N, C-alpha and C positions, 0 to 999 in steps of 0.2 A: 753380245747379249748373253747374260747368264741364263742357262737352260731353265732354271727354276722360275724365271720370269714368265716363261711360256705357260706354266701351270697356274701361276697367279693370274695371268691374262685370261686363261680358260675359266677359272672360278669367277672372275669379274663378269665375263661374258654370260655365263650361266645365270648369274644373279640378275643381270640386265634383261635377259630374255624372259625370265620368269616374272620380272616386274612388269613387263609389257603384257605378257600373256602367261598366266599360271599353268596353262595346259599346253604350252609350246612344245615341250619334248614328247608329251603323249601323242600329239598330232604328228610330230616328226617320225615317231616310231611306227606309225600305222602303215608306212610304205611310201612309195613315190610314183607319181604319174606325170612326169615332165612332158611339156609340149616340144621342147627343143633338145637337140643334140648339138653341142658346141665342140668343134674340133679346133683347138688353138695351140699357140706356142707355149713352151714350158717357161719362157722368160718370167723371172720373178716379179717384174713390174706390171704384168698383165694379168688381172684377176677377172675371170669370166663373169661371175655373178655381179660383181661391183660395176663393171663397165656397161653391163646390160640393164642394171637397175632391177635385178631379179633376186629372189630369195631362195634359200635351200629348199630343194624339192621342185623348183621350177625348170631347172636345166641339168641335163646329164652331160658331164664334161670329160673330154679326152684331150690330153695335152702331150706334145712331144716337141723335139727340136724342130723349129721352122714349120710347125703345123702341117706335117706331111701325111699323106694317105697312100703309101705304096702298097700294092696288092700283095707283096711278099711279107708284109708286117702282120703277123697273126694277132697282135694286140689291137691294131686299128680295125682289122676286119672283124674281130670278136666284138669290139665296142659297137660297131655299126650294126652287126647282127642282133645284138642284145637290145640296143636302143630302138631299132626299127621293128623287129619281129616280136619282142616281148614287152617293152615299155610303150610301144606304139606311138613314138614321137611323130609329129607331122611336119616338123621343120628341122633341117640340118644346116648348120652354119659352119663354114670354114672361115676362120678369122685369122688373118696375118697382122703384122704390125710393122710400121716404119721403125727403123733402128734394129731390125732383127739380126742378131749375131750369127745365126745359122746361115742365112742368106748371104751375109757379108763374107763369111768364111768360105762359102762355096764359090765366091767370085775371085778368091785368091788362088794362085797357082802354087800351092804348098801341100806337103804331105802331112795330114792331120791324123794319121794312124787309124784307130778304130772308127773314127768319124768318116773316113773316106767313103765307104759304101753308102752311108746314109746321105751324105752331102752330094753324092753322085746323082741322086734323084733331082736335086735342085739344078745341078749342072746340065742335066737332061732338059730341064725347062728352058735354060739359057740356049741350049742347042736348037730346040724347037723354034724359039723366037729370036734367033741370033741376028737376023737381018734387022729387025726393029731395034733391038738393044744396041747393036753396034753403031746404029745411026745416031744414038744419043751421046753427045760429046761431054756433057756435064756428068761427072761420076755420081754425084748424089742423086740426080734425076734418074740415071740408069739403075742405080741401086734400088730406088723406090719403085721403079717400074718393074724390076725383077720380083720384088716383094708382091706386087699386084698380080703379075703373070703366074707366080707360083701358087697363089690362092686360086686363080682361075683353073690351073691344071689339076689342083687337088680336088676342086669341085667336080671336074670331069672324072677323076678317079673314083669319087664317091658315086657318081651316076652310073659308072660301069658295073657296080655290084648288083647281084641278083636281088638282094633284099630291097634296095632302093627302087629298082625297076618295078618290082612286084607291088610295093607300097604306093608308088605313083599311080599304078593302074587301079588299085583297090580303094585308096583314100586320098589321092591327089597330093601325096607328100611332095614337098619342094626342097630344093637345095639353094643356098645363098652364099655369096662370097663377100666378105667384109674386110675392111682394114681398120685397125685401131691406130690413130695418129697419136703416138706416145708424147708428142710435143704439145698437143692441145687437149688431149682427152677425147677428141671427137671420134665417133664411129662413122665410117664411110662405107656406104653401100656401093659396091662395084657394079651393081645392076647386071649381074650375070644373067644372060638370056637362057634360063633353064630349059624352056620348051625347045628352043633352037638347038641347044647343046644335046638335049635328050634325043631329039630326032636324028641329029647327025651321028651321035654315039651309037644309037640303037641299030644303025645300018650295019655296024661291024660287031658291036659288043652285046647285042640283044641275047639275054640268057634267061629271060622270064616272060611268060605270057601275060 
C-alpha cells in the first residue's frame, strides 16, 4: 500500500464522521471516560473496538504480543494504574485469540533472541498447567487450550495488582477473560471465576485494604 493512501483514507474518514455528526470531533476532544480496559494481543487481525462493537472513547486499549500482563512490564503496569486509578474503569478484559503467533512461538523449542524473555512468561503458563496440556494429544487442541490458559493466568496477574484490589473493594471492579475466535469472529467468554480467583489470590498477594 502506498503510504499516501493512509492520508486519503483519513480524509475520507473525517468527512464520513462529520456527515454523521458535525460535532463528532468536538465531542471526542472533550476527554475520555471509558468503562472498559481491554488488554489484548498486538496481532494485526484483532481490533479491539470493532470486535466489541464499541466506539472511540468507550474502551481504553493496551496491546502487546500474546496479551501478557507480567508484573515486570512497566508499560502494562502503568496502563492498569492509569485506567483504574484515573479513568476509573469498572471492567478489565484480557482477550486472547486462537491462532496467536506468540503462544505458538512459545510452544517451539527454539532460540528466538530478544523474544525469549517475553515468551518465557507463556512457557511458565505451560509449566503451571503441564499435566493438563501434556494429556492433550491433538496439537491444535493443545495450542488452543494454552491460549485459553494464558488468558486465565494473565487475569490472575491483573488481580494481583494493588490498583485492581483497591478498586474491587471501592466500586466492585471486575476482571474478565475472553477469547476471540479468529476463524468465526466470535467472542468467547471463558467465564473466569473472578470472585474465587480473587479470594485465592488475596491469601498470598493481598496488598490493598
